[in-house]
C-alpha positions in Angstrom: -2.5 -31.6 98.4 0.7 -31.5 100.4 1.1 -35.2 99.9 0.9 -34.7 96.1 3.7 -32.1 96.1 5.8 -34.4 98.2 5.2 -37.2 95.6 6.1 -34.8 92.8 9.3 -33.7 94.6 10.3 -37.3 95.2 9.7 -38.1 91.6 11.8 -35.1 90.4 14.6 -36.1 92.8 14.6 -39.7 91.4 14.6 -38.3 87.8 17.5 -36.0 88.7 19.5 -38.8 90.4 18.9 -41.0 87.3 20.0 -38.2 85.0 23.2 -37.7 87.0 23.9 -41.4 87.0 23.2 -41.7 83.3 25.5 -38.7 82.5 28.2 -40.2 84.7 28.0 -43.5 82.9 28.0 -41.7 79.6 31.3 -40.0 80.6 32.8 -43.3 81.6 31.8 -44.9 78.3 32.9 -42.1 76.1 36.3 -42.1 77.8 36.5 -45.9 77.7 38.3 -48.3 75.5 35.4 -49.5 73.3 34.0 -46.0 72.4 37.5 -44.7 71.5 38.2 -47.9 69.5 35.0 -47.2 67.4 35.2 -43.5 67.2 38.8 -42.7 67.8 39.6 -42.2 64.1 37.0 -39.4 63.8 38.5 -37.3 66.5 40.9 -35.8 64.0 38.0 -34.0 62.4 37.8 -31.8 65.5 40.9 -30.1 64.3 40.8 -30.0 60.5 43.3 -27.3 59.5 42.5 -24.3 57.3 44.1 -23.7 53.9 44.9 -27.4 53.2 47.3 -27.7 50.3 47.8 -31.5 50.3 45.3 -34.1 51.2 44.0 -37.6 50.7 40.8 -39.6 51.2 40.3 -43.3 51.2 39.8 -46.3 53.5 42.2 -47.7 56.1 44.7 -48.2 53.2 44.9 -44.4 52.7 44.8 -43.9 56.5 47.9 -46.1 56.9 49.8 -45.2 53.8 49.6 -41.4 54.0 51.8 -40.2 56.8 52.8 -36.7 55.9 56.1 -35.3 57.3 55.5 -32.3 59.5 58.0 -30.2 57.6 57.2 -31.1 54.0 56.2 -27.5 53.1 52.4 -28.2 52.8 49.4 -28.0 55.0 48.3 -31.6 55.0 45.3 -33.6 56.1 44.5 -37.3 55.9 40.7 -37.6 55.5 40.7 -41.4 55.2 38.7 -43.6 57.6 38.7 -47.4 58.0 36.1 -49.0 55.9 35.0 -45.7 54.3 33.0 -46.1 51.1 33.2 -43.8 48.1 30.0 -42.0 48.9 31.2 -40.9 52.3 34.6 -39.9 50.9 32.6 -37.6 48.6 30.5 -36.3 51.4 33.6 -35.5 53.5 35.0 -33.6 50.5 31.8 -31.5 50.5 31.7 -31.0 54.2 35.3 -29.7 54.4 35.5 -28.0 51.0 36.0 -24.6 52.7 39.2 -26.0 54.3 40.8 -26.9 51.0 42.8 -24.3 49.1 42.6 -23.6 45.4 45.4 -25.7 43.8 45.4 -28.3 46.6 46.8 -31.7 45.6 44.2 -34.3 46.4 44.9 -38.0 46.2 42.0 -40.5 46.2 43.2 -44.0 47.0 40.7 -46.6 45.8 40.8 -49.9 47.5 40.1 -53.2 45.8 36.6 -53.7 47.4 35.3 -50.1 47.2 33.3 -50.3 44.0 31.4 -53.2 45.5 30.5 -51.5 48.8 26.7 -51.2 49.5 24.8 -48.0 48.7 21.5 -48.9 50.3 22.5 -49.0 54.0 22.1 -46.2 56.5 25.2 -44.1 57.2 27.4 -45.4 60.0 27.0 -43.7 63.3 30.5 -42.4 63.4 29.7 -39.9 60.6 27.0 -38.2 62.7 29.7 -36.3 64.5 31.3 -35.1 61.3 28.8 -34.6 58.5 25.9 -32.3 58.1 22.6 -34.2 58.2 22.0 -33.4 54.6 25.0 -35.6 53.7 24.0 -38.5 56.0 22.2 -41.3 54.2 19.1 -42.5 56.2 19.5 -39.7 58.7 17.6 -40.2 62.0 17.4 -38.0 65.1 17.4 -41.1 67.3 20.8 -42.1 65.9 22.0 -38.5 66.3 21.1 -38.5 70.0 22.5 -42.0 70.6 25.8 -41.1 68.8 26.6 -37.5 69.7 24.9 -36.9 73.1 24.1 -40.2 75.0 26.1 -43.0 73.3 25.9 -45.0 76.5 22.3 -45.8 75.6 23.6 -48.1 72.9 26.7 -49.3 74.8 25.4 -52.7 75.7 28.0 -55.1 77.2 30.9 -52.7 76.3 30.1 -50.3 79.2 30.3 -53.2 81.6 33.6 -54.4 80.1 35.0 -50.9 80.5 33.9 -50.8 84.2 35.6 -54.1 84.9 38.5 -53.2 82.6 38.0 -56.3 80.4 39.6 -54.7 77.4 42.7 -56.9 77.2 40.6 -60.1 77.3 38.3 -58.8 74.6 41.1 -57.8 72.3 42.6 -61.3 72.6 39.3 -62.9 71.8 38.8 -60.5 68.8 42.3 -61.4 67.5 41.5 -65.1 67.8 38.2 -64.7 66.0 39.8 -62.8 63.2 42.3 -65.5 62.6 39.6 -68.2 62.4 37.0 -66.1 60.5 38.2 -62.7 59.2 35.7 -60.0 58.9 34.7 -58.4 55.6 35.0 -54.9 57.1 38.3 -53.1 57.2 40.0 -52.9 60.6 39.3 -50.1 63.0 42.1 -47.8 64.1 42.7 -50.0 67.2 42.6 -53.2 65.2 45.1 -51.8 62.7 47.4 -50.7 65.5 47.1 -54.1 67.1 47.9 -55.9 63.9 50.9 -53.6 63.4 52.2 -54.3 66.9 51.6 -58.0 66.4 53.5 -58.3 63.1 57.1 -59.1 63.8 59.6 -59.0 61.1 60.6 -58.8 57.5 63.7 -58.7 55.2 64.9 -55.9 53.0 68.1 -55.9 50.9 69.5 -58.8 53.0 68.8 -57.0 56.3 66.2 -58.3 58.7 63.9 -55.5 59.7 60.7 -55.2 61.8 57.5 -53.9 60.5 56.5 -52.9 64.0 57.7 -49.3 63.7 56.0 -46.3 65.3 54.7 -43.6 62.9 55.9 -40.0 62.5 59.3 -40.7 61.0 60.1 -40.6 57.3 63.8 -41.2 57.3 64.1 -44.7 55.9 67.5 -45.3 57.2 66.4 -44.3 60.7 63.4 -46.6 60.5 65.5 -49.5 59.3 68.1 -49.0 62.0 65.5 -49.3 64.7 64.1 -52.5 63.3 66.8 -55.2 63.3 65.2 -58.6 64.2 66.0 -62.3 64.0 65.8 -64.5 61.0 63.1 -66.6 62.7 61.0 -63.6 63.4 61.4 -62.4 59.8 60.2 -65.8 58.4 57.3 -65.8 60.8 56.2 -62.4 59.6 56.3 -63.5 55.9 54.1 -66.4 56.7 51.7 -64.1 58.6 51.5 -61.8 55.5 50.8 -64.8 53.2 48.1 -66.2 55.5 46.5 -62.8 56.0 46.4 -62.3 52.2 44.6 -65.6 51.7 42.0 -65.0 54.4 41.4 -61.4 53.5 40.9 -62.3 49.8 38.4 -65.1 50.8 36.6 -62.6 53.0 36.2 -60.1 50.3 35.3 -62.8 47.8 32.5 -64.1 50.0 31.4 -60.7 51.0 31.7 -57.5 48.9 32.6 -59.3 45.6 29.7 -61.7 46.0 27.0 -59.1 46.8 28.5 -55.9 45.4 27.7 -56.1 41.7 24.5 -54.0 41.9 26.5 -51.2 43.5 29.4 -50.9 41.1 27.9 -48.4 38.7 26.7 -46.2 41.6 30.0 -46.2 43.3 31.8 -45.5 40.0 29.4 -42.5 39.4 30.0 -41.1 42.9 33.7 -41.2 42.4 33.3 -39.3 39.1 31.1 -36.8 40.8 33.6 -36.4 43.7 36.5 -35.8 41.3 34.4 -33.2 39.3 33.5 -31.5 42.5 37.2 -31.2 43.6 38.4 -30.1 40.2 35.7 -27.4 40.2 37.2 -26.3 43.6 40.5 -25.9 41.8 42.1 -29.0 43.2 44.7 -31.1 41.4 43.3 -34.6 41.7 44.9 -38.0 41.2 43.7 -41.6 41.7 46.0 -44.2 43.1 46.2 -47.8 44.4 48.3 -48.1 47.6 51.0 -50.7 47.8 49.9 -54.3 48.3 52.1 -57.3 49.2 52.4 -59.7 46.3 50.6 -62.5 48.2 47.4 -60.4 48.2 47.4 -60.1 44.5 48.2 -63.8 44.1 45.1 -64.6 46.3 42.8 -63.0 43.7 42.3 -64.2 40.2 43.2 -61.8 37.3 39.6 -61.8 36.2 38.3 -60.8 39.7 40.7 -57.8 39.8 39.9 -56.8 36.3 36.1 -57.1 36.6 35.6 -55.7 40.1 38.4 -53.1 40.2 40.4 -52.2 37.1 37.5 -51.9 34.7 35.4 -49.4 36.8 38.6 -47.6 37.7 39.6 -47.2 34.1 36.1 -45.9 33.3 36.6 -43.2 36.0 40.0 -42.2 34.6 38.6 -41.9 31.1 35.6 -39.9 32.3 37.6 -37.4 34.4 41.1 -37.3 32.8 42.9 -37.5 36.1 46.3 -39.2 36.4 46.4 -42.6 38.1 49.3 -44.1 40.1 49.1 -47.9 40.6 51.5 -49.3 43.2 49.5 -52.5 43.8 51.9 -54.6 41.7 55.0 -52.3 41.9 58.2 -54.2 42.3 59.6 -51.6 44.6 57.0 -52.6 47.2 55.3 -55.9 46.5 58.1 -58.1 47.7 59.3 -56.0 50.6 57.6 -57.5 53.7 59.1 -54.9 56.0 56.8 -52.4 54.4 53.6 -54.2 55.6 51.9 -54.8 58.9 49.5 -57.1 57.0 49.1 -58.0 53.4 47.5 -54.7 52.4 48.4 -52.1 55.0 51.8 -50.4 55.3 53.9 -49.9 58.3 55.5 -46.5 59.0 58.6 -47.9 57.1 56.4 -48.7 54.1 54.6 -45.4 54.4 57.9 -43.5 54.3 59.0 -45.4 51.2 55.6 -44.7 49.6 55.9 -41.0 50.4 59.1 -40.7 48.4 57.7 -42.5 45.4 54.5 -40.4 45.7 56.3 -37.1 45.7 58.4 -38.2 42.7 55.2 -39.0 40.9 53.8 -35.6 41.7 56.8 -34.0 40.1 56.6 -36.3 37.1 53.0 -35.2 36.4 53.8 -31.6 37.1 51.7 -31.2 40.2 54.8 -30.0 42.1 58.1 -28.5 41.0 
């Protein structure tokens, strides 16, 4: 009998030791490079302000483009996430509806590929830490545990890379692979930041300026003054933008545009429902297309953009009556390489220029005085 108790005690000790080791590894992984690279964007949802009076949703295009000045007189929040589909934008609006004030100005940027995004796949793990389970498509408790409590169980090789501090090598490999075969998904926060840092130069009004500008500033002259670069760097950046436009368009064409036709009606309807929901909350809603470098538009055919983007978007505008701001072919932006970190994501300089145009448009349509 005594021997049995000793065996049980040893077993409990081993289980306790294993639990301690597992928890320790979990802490290491959660604080490591790869977990933060995947889930870093969602950390902002830990501190969503109350009484929001100006907000936006969207994909990485909305995430990059909307950089609200701290002193603009509004309580602002950027709900956008890289690669976010229309369904999850809608669910985020439902989840945080109590944070949005009556009369809030809500911009919904719609990216070129969003109407073609799949609607029959389970919700990404990153939403498990944000959304109520009733809003999560294909909810499972296993994913909930693996995501919110013990993500180390699904860490695979990334925990090992964190332990040996292999992040820099992995980032270089990822960058090389993206050049050779670009992914269909939008870049994560870390990838977007890496692309922004890698982009070198551009020219504006005869001055050579760098697109590698840190965020947080909205004074265009200040941003330009910090960005003087050489002619060679400027030319290299323009070539990078053109190359990125071609590879990104081909990626979308062979991915979302090829497989996405069955989802277009569903995504259109979700967007209409989202707008109706926000309007019922008393929000002043508008749709928009964020600035795009001209080479990106040249990489698509007119028929592709019309069929997969403008037709469903026009149907949404007609069904909801909300205003629409299209900056995708706007001459104030589409030939200004300094505004872009890549062909369809703005730098802080581009975001500051966008913000001025955006606020002027809000005045034009009577959303602000």
